[in-house]
C-alpha positions as CSV (number, residue, x, y, z in Angstrom):
1,M,-2.6,23.4,-22.7
2,A,-4.0,22.1,-19.3
3,N,-2.8,22.3,-15.7
4,I,-2.9,19.3,-13.4
5,N,-2.7,19.7,-9.7
6,V,-1.5,16.7,-7.7
7,R,-0.8,16.1,-4.0
8,I,2.0,13.7,-3.4
9,D,4.3,12.9,-0.5
10,N,7.5,15.2,-0.6
11,K,9.9,12.2,-0.3
12,I,8.2,10.4,-3.3
13,K,8.3,13.6,-5.3
14,E,12.0,14.2,-4.5
15,K,13.0,10.6,-5.4
16,A,11.0,10.6,-8.6
17,E,12.4,14.0,-9.7
18,A,15.9,12.7,-9.1
19,V,15.2,9.8,-11.5
20,F,13.7,12.1,-14.0
21,A,16.8,14.4,-13.8
22,S,19.1,11.5,-14.3
23,L,17.1,10.6,-17.5
24,G,17.3,14.2,-18.6
25,I,13.6,14.9,-18.5
26,T,11.4,17.3,-16.5
27,P,8.5,16.1,-14.3
28,T,6.2,17.6,-16.8
29,A,7.8,15.5,-19.6
30,A,7.5,12.3,-17.4
31,I,3.8,12.9,-16.7
32,S,3.2,13.6,-20.4
33,L,5.0,10.3,-21.3
34,F,2.7,8.5,-18.7
35,Y,-0.4,10.0,-20.2
36,N,0.7,9.2,-23.8
37,Q,1.4,5.6,-22.8
38,V,-2.1,5.3,-21.2
39,I,-3.6,6.5,-24.4
40,R,-1.5,4.2,-26.5
41,T,-2.1,1.1,-24.5
42,N,-5.7,2.0,-23.4
43,S,-4.5,0.9,-19.9
44,I,-2.2,1.8,-17.0
45,P,1.2,1.2,-18.6
46,F,2.5,-1.1,-15.8
47,K,1.2,-4.2,-14.1
48,L,-1.1,-3.4,-11.0
49,K,-1.6,-6.1,-8.4
50,A,-2.4,-6.3,-4.8
51,D,0.2,-6.7,-2.2
52,I,0.8,-10.4,-1.3
53,P,0.9,-10.9,2.4
54,N,4.2,-12.2,3.8
55,Q,4.4,-15.5,5.7
56,K,4.0,-13.9,9.1
57,T,0.8,-12.0,8.0
58,L,-0.6,-15.3,6.4
59,L,-0.2,-17.1,9.7
60,A,-1.9,-14.4,11.6
61,L,-4.8,-14.3,9.1
62,N,-5.2,-18.1,9.4
63,E,-5.1,-17.8,13.2
64,V,-7.9,-15.3,13.1
65,K,-10.0,-17.7,10.8
66,K,-9.5,-20.5,13.3
67,M,-10.7,-18.2,16.1
68,E,-13.8,-17.1,14.2
69,K,-14.7,-20.6,13.5
70,N,-14.2,-21.8,17.1
71,P,-14.5,-18.8,19.4
72,E,-15.2,-21.1,22.4
73,K,-11.6,-22.3,22.3
74,F,-10.1,-18.9,22.7
75,K,-10.1,-16.4,25.6
76,G,-11.9,-13.1,24.9
77,Y,-11.8,-9.8,26.7
78,N,-14.3,-7.0,27.3
79,S,-11.7,-4.3,27.4
80,V,-8.1,-3.5,26.5
81,E,-7.4,-3.0,30.3
82,S,-8.6,-6.6,31.1
83,M,-6.5,-8.1,28.3
84,M,-3.4,-6.1,29.4
85,D,-4.0,-7.2,33.0
86,D,-4.0,-10.8,31.8
87,L,-0.9,-10.3,29.8
88,R,1.1,-8.9,32.6
89,K,0.4,-12.0,34.7
């Protein structure tokens, strides 16, 4: 029998263990189930995909691309202080 040591956020641990308890299984049993599914499927047993940026983030990314293509059309700053001074005007 092997031991596995894992560091995980306390809140995540508590929430997951509440689900395990509602299913009538221990955290050890849940991890064993996960490992067995990895072996059975020869993969992670759930879909993994990158987060998709929301509309606001997409707009900001597009704005940065425009700024990179045409930096002469956008005001630049040499320091945070000078930018903050300009914003306060």
